[in-house]
Backbone as CSV, one residue per row, in Angstrom:
resi,resn,N_x,N_y,N_z,CA_x,CA_y,CA_z,C_x,C_y,C_z
1,UNK,-35.553,-208.148,-26.645,-34.652,-207.112,-25.443,-35.410,-206.155,-25.276
2,UNK,-35.821,-205.468,-24.048,-36.109,-204.402,-24.036,-35.533,-202.905,-25.050
3,UNK,-36.454,-202.118,-24.820,-35.491,-200.787,-26.233,-35.024,-200.098,-24.470
4,UNK,-33.667,-199.480,-25.047,-33.344,-198.883,-23.998,-33.939,-196.996,-23.654
5,UNK,-33.889,-196.524,-23.163,-34.551,-195.367,-22.807,-33.479,-194.387,-23.355
6,UNK,-34.232,-193.178,-24.093,-33.635,-192.160,-24.266,-32.960,-191.272,-23.236
7,UNK,-31.892,-190.794,-23.591,-31.324,-190.148,-22.217,-30.988,-188.529,-22.934
8,UNK,-31.081,-187.550,-22.076,-30.878,-186.108,-22.148,-29.991,-185.971,-21.009
9,UNK,-28.800,-185.076,-20.994,-28.321,-184.583,-20.013,-28.546,-182.814,-19.964
10,UNK,-28.559,-182.628,-18.765,-28.189,-181.097,-18.520,-27.427,-180.693,-17.902
11,UNK,-26.654,-179.821,-17.856,-25.126,-179.152,-16.856,-25.516,-178.244,-16.693
12,UNK,-25.665,-177.969,-14.988,-26.669,-177.035,-14.623,-25.003,-176.259,-13.737
13,UNK,-25.074,-175.140,-13.649,-24.307,-174.337,-12.943,-24.375,-174.535,-11.256
14,UNK,-23.364,-174.987,-10.668,-23.638,-175.921,-9.372,-24.377,-174.343,-8.389
15,UNK,-24.605,-173.200,-8.360,-25.478,-172.090,-7.812,-26.675,-172.721,-7.998
16,UNK,-26.895,-172.852,-9.070,-28.850,-173.197,-10.206,-28.915,-174.593,-9.387
17,UNK,-28.276,-175.790,-9.339,-28.711,-177.052,-9.059,-27.551,-177.970,-8.910
18,UNK,-28.314,-179.085,-8.965,-27.090,-180.550,-9.335,-27.141,-180.433,-11.013
19,UNK,-26.570,-181.475,-11.519,-26.323,-181.993,-12.984,-28.166,-182.501,-13.043
20,UNK,-28.463,-182.667,-13.916,-29.746,-183.419,-14.310,-29.679,-184.473,-15.692
21,UNK,-29.897,-185.689,-15.186,-29.741,-186.528,-16.364,-31.592,-186.709,-16.787
22,UNK,-32.067,-186.741,-17.654,-33.461,-187.444,-17.901,-33.751,-188.197,-18.690
23,UNK,-34.421,-189.604,-17.976,-34.210,-190.900,-19.064,-35.925,-190.626,-19.437
24,UNK,-35.853,-191.041,-20.757,-37.421,-190.789,-21.223,-37.353,-192.568,-21.301
25,UNK,-38.918,-193.196,-21.038,-39.048,-194.448,-21.216,-40.268,-195.069,-22.122
26,UNK,-40.554,-195.805,-23.177,-41.835,-196.047,-23.921,-42.373,-196.826,-22.609
27,UNK,-41.767,-197.787,-22.184,-42.536,-198.704,-20.668,-43.161,-197.713,-20.195
28,UNK,-42.640,-196.976,-19.428,-43.461,-195.747,-18.501,-44.698,-194.762,-18.941
29,UNK,-45.769,-195.154,-18.243,-47.056,-194.692,-18.781,-47.236,-193.381,-17.887
30,UNK,-47.439,-193.365,-16.944,-47.768,-192.091,-15.791,-46.987,-191.983,-14.750
31,UNK,-45.919,-192.782,-14.399,-45.274,-192.327,-13.412,-43.949,-191.376,-13.636
32,UNK,-43.121,-190.372,-12.423,-42.412,-189.599,-13.055,-41.438,-190.134,-11.157
33,UNK,-40.611,-190.757,-11.357,-38.790,-190.582,-10.555,-37.857,-190.264,-10.111
34,UNK,-37.198,-190.140,-9.225,-36.024,-189.413,-9.409,-35.088,-189.807,-8.413
35,UNK,-33.901,-189.938,-8.238,-32.693,-190.529,-7.624,-31.426,-189.997,-7.730
36,UNK,-30.591,-189.814,-7.258,-29.201,-189.109,-7.397,-28.176,-190.414,-7.375
37,UNK,-27.124,-189.440,-8.224,-26.050,-190.666,-8.588,-25.373,-190.008,-8.367
38,UNK,-24.497,-190.023,-7.624,-23.051,-189.123,-7.595,-23.609,-187.822,-6.938
39,UNK,-23.533,-186.999,-7.882,-23.308,-185.106,-7.859,-24.931,-185.041,-8.983
40,UNK,-25.043,-186.435,-9.643,-26.186,-186.033,-11.098,-27.397,-186.265,-10.442
41,UNK,-28.330,-185.499,-10.365,-29.862,-186.245,-10.367,-30.672,-186.951,-11.723
42,UNK,-30.994,-188.310,-11.415,-31.751,-188.784,-12.806,-32.752,-188.686,-12.322
43,UNK,-33.903,-188.294,-13.719,-35.462,-187.917,-13.562,-35.746,-189.185,-14.451
44,UNK,-36.604,-189.659,-14.448,-37.262,-190.973,-15.584,-38.593,-191.056,-15.637
45,UNK,-38.768,-190.317,-16.872,-40.033,-190.054,-16.758,-40.568,-190.770,-18.430
46,UNK,-42.453,-190.641,-18.583,-42.399,-190.749,-19.535,-42.222,-190.545,-20.745
47,UNK,-42.045,-191.258,-22.090,-41.794,-190.918,-23.663,-42.631,-189.913,-23.682
48,UNK,-43.645,-190.043,-23.720,-44.653,-189.375,-24.297,-44.605,-187.497,-23.596
49,UNK,-43.949,-187.501,-22.795,-44.148,-186.195,-21.798,-43.883,-185.089,-23.149
50,UNK,-44.249,-183.650,-22.951,-43.414,-182.988,-23.699,-42.663,-182.312,-23.333
51,UNK,-42.044,-181.432,-23.875,-40.874,-180.579,-23.303,-40.914,-180.040,-22.111
52,UNK,-42.606,-179.093,-21.999,-42.681,-178.281,-20.881,-42.901,-179.497,-20.019
53,UNK,-43.787,-180.109,-20.290,-43.976,-181.456,-18.718,-42.917,-181.704,-18.343
54,UNK,-41.709,-182.268,-19.200,-40.351,-182.627,-18.675,-39.855,-181.463,-18.020
55,UNK,-39.684,-180.061,-18.238,-39.255,-179.478,-17.506,-39.933,-179.090,-16.032
56,UNK,-41.218,-179.132,-16.400,-41.698,-179.294,-14.975,-41.986,-180.031,-13.704
57,UNK,-41.515,-181.348,-14.049,-41.389,-182.594,-13.298,-39.806,-182.508,-13.104
58,UNK,-38.728,-181.994,-13.819,-37.619,-182.187,-13.602,-37.358,-181.358,-12.120
59,UNK,-37.973,-180.260,-12.383,-38.386,-178.786,-11.517,-38.658,-179.753,-10.159
60,UNK,-39.970,-180.080,-10.151,-40.259,-180.999,-8.474,-39.429,-181.715,-8.738
61,UNK,-39.059,-182.854,-8.982,-38.179,-183.914,-8.825,-36.996,-183.386,-7.710
62,UNK,-36.170,-182.537,-8.720,-35.248,-181.783,-8.221,-35.514,-181.141,-6.987
63,UNK,-36.120,-180.268,-6.607,-37.029,-179.810,-5.365,-37.188,-181.046,-4.008
64,UNK,-37.805,-182.349,-4.242,-38.226,-182.928,-3.610,-37.201,-184.063,-2.791
65,UNK,-35.853,-184.374,-3.907,-34.698,-184.669,-3.428,-33.999,-183.886,-2.698
66,UNK,-33.946,-182.279,-2.967,-33.711,-181.281,-1.838,-34.490,-181.331,-0.565
67,UNK,-35.541,-181.396,-0.915,-36.153,-181.108,0.706,-35.645,-182.771,1.338
68,UNK,-35.830,-184.209,0.577,-35.664,-184.891,1.345,-34.056,-185.462,2.190
69,UNK,-33.390,-184.647,1.506,-31.771,-185.081,2.166,-31.322,-184.002,2.827
70,UNK,-32.546,-182.996,2.959,-31.932,-181.579,4.059,-32.948,-181.785,5.297
71,UNK,-34.054,-182.844,5.079,-34.695,-183.105,5.946,-34.067,-184.265,7.234
72,UNK,-33.143,-185.044,6.704,-32.788,-185.864,7.541,-32.006,-185.263,8.659
73,UNK,-30.374,-184.655,9.196,-30.045,-184.612,10.161,-29.536,-182.881,8.821
74,UNK,-30.283,-181.914,8.654,-29.569,-181.174,8.602,-29.316,-179.787,8.772
75,UNK,-28.819,-179.516,10.017,-28.446,-178.598,11.137,-27.733,-179.544,12.550
76,UNK,-26.838,-179.227,12.945,-26.264,-179.373,13.814,-26.629,-179.675,15.043
77,UNK,-27.796,-178.908,15.112,-28.825,-179.363,16.354,-29.378,-180.327,16.215
78,UNK,-29.579,-180.808,15.023,-30.189,-182.364,14.746,-29.381,-183.332,14.968
79,UNK,-28.572,-182.808,14.391,-26.885,-184.418,14.811,-26.639,-184.406,16.168
80,UNK,-26.998,-183.414,17.012,-26.617,-183.553,18.595,-27.644,-183.886,19.331
81,UNK,-29.111,-183.574,18.720,-30.077,-184.245,19.209,-30.176,-186.104,18.932
82,UNK,-29.552,-186.067,17.122,-29.806,-187.643,17.334,-28.412,-188.330,18.248
83,UNK,-27.127,-187.733,18.074,-26.240,-188.072,18.729,-26.707,-188.459,20.550
84,UNK,-27.499,-187.796,21.079,-27.935,-187.672,22.635,-29.182,-189.446,22.355
85,UNK,-29.788,-189.220,21.298,-30.301,-190.705,20.853,-30.232,-192.117,21.235
86,UNK,-28.637,-192.226,20.322,-27.711,-193.271,19.778,-27.084,-193.417,21.330
87,UNK,-26.518,-192.216,21.940,-25.788,-192.400,23.234,-26.764,-193.442,23.869
88,UNK,-27.936,-192.880,23.980,-29.326,-193.466,25.519,-29.817,-194.843,25.111
89,UNK,-29.510,-195.219,23.236,-30.339,-196.274,23.001,-29.318,-197.355,23.024
90,UNK,-28.056,-197.082,22.808,-26.875,-198.146,22.548,-25.497,-197.946,23.516
91,UNK,-25.524,-197.137,24.136,-24.131,-196.954,25.192,-24.926,-196.531,26.605
92,UNK,-25.962,-196.895,26.811,-26.730,-196.170,28.603,-26.201,-195.423,29.042
93,UNK,-26.338,-194.218,27.663,-26.146,-192.860,28.103,-24.828,-192.749,28.915
94,UNK,-23.764,-193.504,28.476,-22.029,-193.582,28.853,-21.357,-192.284,28.240
95,UNK,-21.671,-191.635,27.502,-21.329,-190.560,26.620,-21.885,-189.530,26.623
96,UNK,-21.787,-188.464,27.008,-22.324,-187.183,26.299,-21.504,-185.713,25.482
97,UNK,-21.582,-186.105,24.155,-20.817,-185.048,23.130,-20.932,-183.427,24.075
98,UNK,-20.148,-182.593,24.243,-20.330,-181.418,23.834,-20.641,-180.779,22.585
99,UNK,-20.269,-181.258,21.638,-20.504,-180.428,20.257,-20.678,-181.522,19.002
100,UNK,-21.270,-181.348,18.151,-21.839,-182.446,17.324,-21.343,-181.791,15.674
101,UNK,-21.148,-181.766,15.054,-21.413,-180.846,14.208,-20.772,-181.748,12.400
102,UNK,-21.391,-181.041,11.581,-21.385,-181.134,10.044,-20.150,-180.215,9.714
103,UNK,-18.972,-181.165,9.254,-17.728,-180.307,8.341,-17.384,-180.189,7.063
104,UNK,-16.767,-179.578,6.202,-16.506,-179.770,5.028,-15.207,-180.318,4.288
105,UNK,-13.985,-180.154,5.686,-12.946,-180.590,5.389,-12.153,-181.772,5.402
106,UNK,-13.658,-182.638,5.798,-12.854,-184.018,6.162,-12.791,-184.601,4.614
107,UNK,-11.360,-185.080,4.120,-11.277,-185.846,2.698,-10.899,-187.176,2.953
108,UNK,-10.443,-187.599,4.269,-10.155,-189.200,4.127,-10.536,-189.683,5.453
109,UNK,-11.970,-189.163,5.767,-12.555,-189.604,6.694,-13.848,-189.389,6.612
110,UNK,-14.712,-190.758,7.485,-16.563,-189.782,7.040,-16.560,-189.092,8.545
111,UNK,-16.229,-189.160,9.737,-16.094,-188.643,11.047,-15.178,-188.775,11.917
112,UNK,-14.498,-187.666,12.621,-13.274,-187.920,13.510,-14.394,-186.918,15.000
113,UNK,-13.645,-187.450,15.797,-13.658,-186.788,16.943,-12.260,-186.690,18.455
114,UNK,-12.648,-185.583,19.542,-11.881,-185.423,19.905,-12.286,-185.306,21.680
115,UNK,-11.376,-186.641,21.853,-12.112,-187.590,23.134,-11.652,-185.716,24.370
116,UNK,-10.598,-185.184,24.531,-10.691,-184.545,25.319,-11.723,-183.294,25.535
117,UNK,-11.960,-182.677,24.612,-13.035,-181.787,24.888,-14.854,-182.488,24.475
118,UNK,-14.820,-183.951,23.987,-15.826,-184.392,23.449,-16.425,-183.759,22.006
119,UNK,-15.941,-183.629,20.916,-16.281,-182.917,19.904,-16.162,-184.000,19.099
120,UNK,-17.670,-183.827,18.255,-17.539,-184.960,17.614,-17.773,-183.988,15.675
121,UNK,-16.999,-184.112,14.856,-17.316,-183.540,13.483,-17.457,-185.089,12.303
122,UNK,-18.904,-184.875,11.530,-19.041,-185.898,10.541,-18.788,-185.114,9.312
123,UNK,-18.526,-185.705,7.936,-18.199,-185.218,7.328,-19.623,-185.006,6.101
124,UNK,-19.374,-183.609,5.591,-20.782,-183.255,4.986,-21.004,-184.072,3.982
125,UNK,-20.250,-185.118,3.323,-20.616,-186.387,2.201,-21.450,-187.387,2.741
126,UNK,-21.517,-187.388,4.068,-22.328,-188.360,4.790,-23.900,-187.924,4.742
127,UNK,-24.122,-186.573,4.308,-25.375,-186.066,4.752,-26.975,-186.423,3.376
128,UNK,-25.723,-186.811,2.470,-27.125,-187.493,1.537,-27.479,-189.191,1.187
129,UNK,-26.626,-189.753,2.189,-26.413,-191.195,2.845,-27.532,-191.550,3.445
130,UNK,-27.973,-192.768,3.401,-29.114,-192.909,4.737,-28.706,-192.754,6.260
131,UNK,-29.779,-192.679,6.646,-30.082,-192.221,7.706,-28.907,-193.559,9.037
132,UNK,-29.327,-194.599,8.392,-28.828,-195.494,9.522,-27.257,-195.752,9.042
133,UNK,-26.842,-195.012,7.676,-25.426,-194.840,7.570,-24.676,-193.788,8.560
134,UNK,-25.534,-192.767,8.722,-25.173,-192.017,9.765,-25.275,-191.626,11.026
135,UNK,-26.105,-192.827,11.402,-26.210,-193.513,12.702,-24.889,-193.980,13.140
136,UNK,-24.884,-195.048,12.307,-23.165,-195.431,12.248,-22.634,-195.240,12.604
137,UNK,-21.876,-193.825,11.824,-20.631,-193.062,11.917,-20.618,-192.601,13.576
138,UNK,-22.169,-191.505,13.260,-21.977,-191.375,14.588,-21.665,-191.851,15.805
139,UNK,-22.258,-193.283,16.177,-21.773,-194.650,17.153,-20.461,-194.523,17.487
140,UNK,-19.998,-194.559,15.894,-18.712,-194.637,16.233,-17.777,-193.722,16.961
141,UNK,-18.079,-192.450,16.340,-17.664,-191.241,16.927,-17.637,-191.164,18.385
142,UNK,-19.413,-191.848,19.001,-19.522,-191.622,20.543,-18.913,-192.724,21.004
143,UNK,-18.498,-193.782,20.252,-17.611,-194.560,20.895,-16.019,-194.308,21.504
144,UNK,-15.709,-193.616,20.571,-14.212,-193.154,20.314,-14.279,-192.258,21.956
145,UNK,-15.364,-191.642,22.699,-15.329,-190.818,23.036,-15.313,-191.523,24.490
146,UNK,-15.299,-192.775,24.411,-15.449,-193.822,26.083,-13.831,-194.682,25.720
147,UNK,-13.435,-195.352,24.073,-12.456,-195.944,24.264,-11.762,-195.582,22.431
148,UNK,-10.704,-194.778,23.079,-9.790,-194.258,22.194,-9.772,-195.025,20.754
149,UNK,-9.316,-196.187,20.562,-8.406,-197.093,19.816,-9.463,-197.794,19.008
150,UNK,-9.385,-198.664,18.374,-10.317,-199.653,17.242,-9.996,-201.478,18.243
151,UNK,-9.807,-201.346,19.470,-9.617,-202.376,19.974,-10.848,-203.522,20.087
152,UNK,-10.781,-204.685,20.516,-11.977,-205.193,20.882,-13.112,-204.133,21.554
153,UNK,-12.850,-203.941,22.675,-13.844,-202.993,23.703,-14.753,-202.323,22.622
154,UNK,-13.600,-201.918,21.985,-14.175,-200.208,21.098,-15.287,-201.244,19.903
155,UNK,-14.828,-202.412,19.141,-15.890,-203.009,18.180,-17.045,-203.507,18.490
156,UNK,-17.007,-204.230,20.499,-17.933,-204.701,21.050,-19.420,-203.668,20.813
157,UNK,-18.504,-202.342,21.776,-20.032,-200.989,21.691,-20.180,-200.422,20.572
158,UNK,-19.459,-200.973,19.526,-20.027,-200.208,18.077,-21.043,-200.891,17.367
159,UNK,-20.830,-202.451,17.835,-21.457,-203.439,17.486,-22.465,-203.570,17.881
160,UNK,-23.003,-203.092,19.021,-24.639,-202.796,19.995,-25.533,-202.603,18.527
161,UNK,-24.815,-201.769,17.665,-25.947,-201.065,16.460,-26.050,-202.593,15.572
162,UNK,-27.220,-202.145,15.271,-27.616,-203.751,14.984,-27.565,-203.492,13.079
163,UNK,-27.226,-202.535,12.677,-26.624,-202.138,10.857,-25.578,-201.617,10.994
164,UNK,-24.703,-202.442,12.082,-22.974,-201.742,12.056,-22.173,-202.574,10.597
165,UNK,-22.425,-203.671,11.202,-21.875,-204.475,9.290,-22.661,-203.814,7.823
166,UNK,-23.712,-204.038,7.971,-24.035,-203.565,6.739,-23.464,-201.911,6.627
167,UNK,-23.507,-200.908,7.491,-22.893,-199.439,7.342,-21.750,-199.295,7.036
168,UNK,-20.910,-200.388,7.420,-19.613,-200.336,7.201,-19.489,-200.646,5.797
169,UNK,-20.199,-202.070,5.132,-20.038,-202.602,3.781,-20.211,-201.067,3.083
170,UNK,-21.614,-200.958,3.852,-21.924,-199.388,2.302,-20.958,-198.357,2.818
171,UNK,-20.236,-197.962,3.274,-19.440,-197.190,3.431,-18.370,-197.293,2.502
172,UNK,-17.884,-198.649,2.621,-16.460,-199.018,1.689,-16.514,-198.968,0.435
173,UNK,-18.262,-199.551,0.029,-19.159,-199.352,-1.414,-19.013,-197.872,-1.511
174,UNK,-19.274,-197.012,-1.021,-19.611,-195.550,-1.456,-17.580,-195.483,-1.684
175,UNK,-17.399,-195.590,-1.063,-15.439,-195.167,-1.014,-14.931,-195.789,-2.426
176,UNK,-15.173,-197.067,-2.501,-14.396,-197.904,-3.642,-15.021,-197.033,-4.835
177,UNK,-16.352,-196.989,-5.100,-17.090,-196.387,-6.554,-16.135,-195.236,-6.444
178,UNK,-16.396,-194.298,-5.558,-16.059,-192.751,-5.765,-14.407,-192.560,-6.118
179,UNK,-13.584,-193.921,-5.806,-11.775,-194.178,-5.808,-11.613,-192.999,-4.873
180,UNK,-12.121,-193.376,-3.837,-12.064,-192.340,-2.501,-10.700,-192.999,-1.053
181,UNK,-10.178,-192.326,-0.850,-9.261,-193.297,0.186,-9.489,-192.532,1.578
182,UNK,-10.770,-193.565,2.142,-11.274,-192.870,3.072,-11.339,-193.862,3.841
183,UNK,-10.970,-193.381,5.179,-11.304,-194.555,6.209,-12.380,-194.744,6.933
184,UNK,-11.993,-196.263,8.086,-13.595,-196.240,8.303,-13.947,-195.709,9.730
185,UNK,-14.142,-194.773,9.712,-13.850,-193.198,10.592,-12.627,-192.797,11.008
186,UNK,-12.544,-192.947,12.683,-11.235,-192.583,13.212,-11.835,-192.390,14.565
């Protein structure tokens, strides 16, 4: 049985950055990698690294993850452009929202829309998820601008998106793991 990696956690102030957990492994020789697990950044480093090398690599990897996260659809304008691409590709340009934006006040939904004024809002919790999941929620809300309910016609349009089933499963898994009471959009 392989030896368990040594782990060290750093509790950081939210203004400084995320909580960081460093895992040292004797099996890891040169590579450093990192990933997010909820609000914690996990950094995997070789056991032989000095404390100075560890601090240096933790800083680099946290910065890389932050850059990657903000690169996806960081602004409302980028989100609006993505909505236009999805509407063109999967809905034959049958809908054009007036605005698409990130919001922080959605506790029980991944996204919402108002058909009367054709506005779409996505929960900020989606920002760190894979782009194909964000696309699914965005398309789900775009379809609501055409079909208000969750009937057969609605799901037929949503299922034009090839990763729809996979994205629904992903969101259900995230909600279950975090013990969230989140609807499948709305």
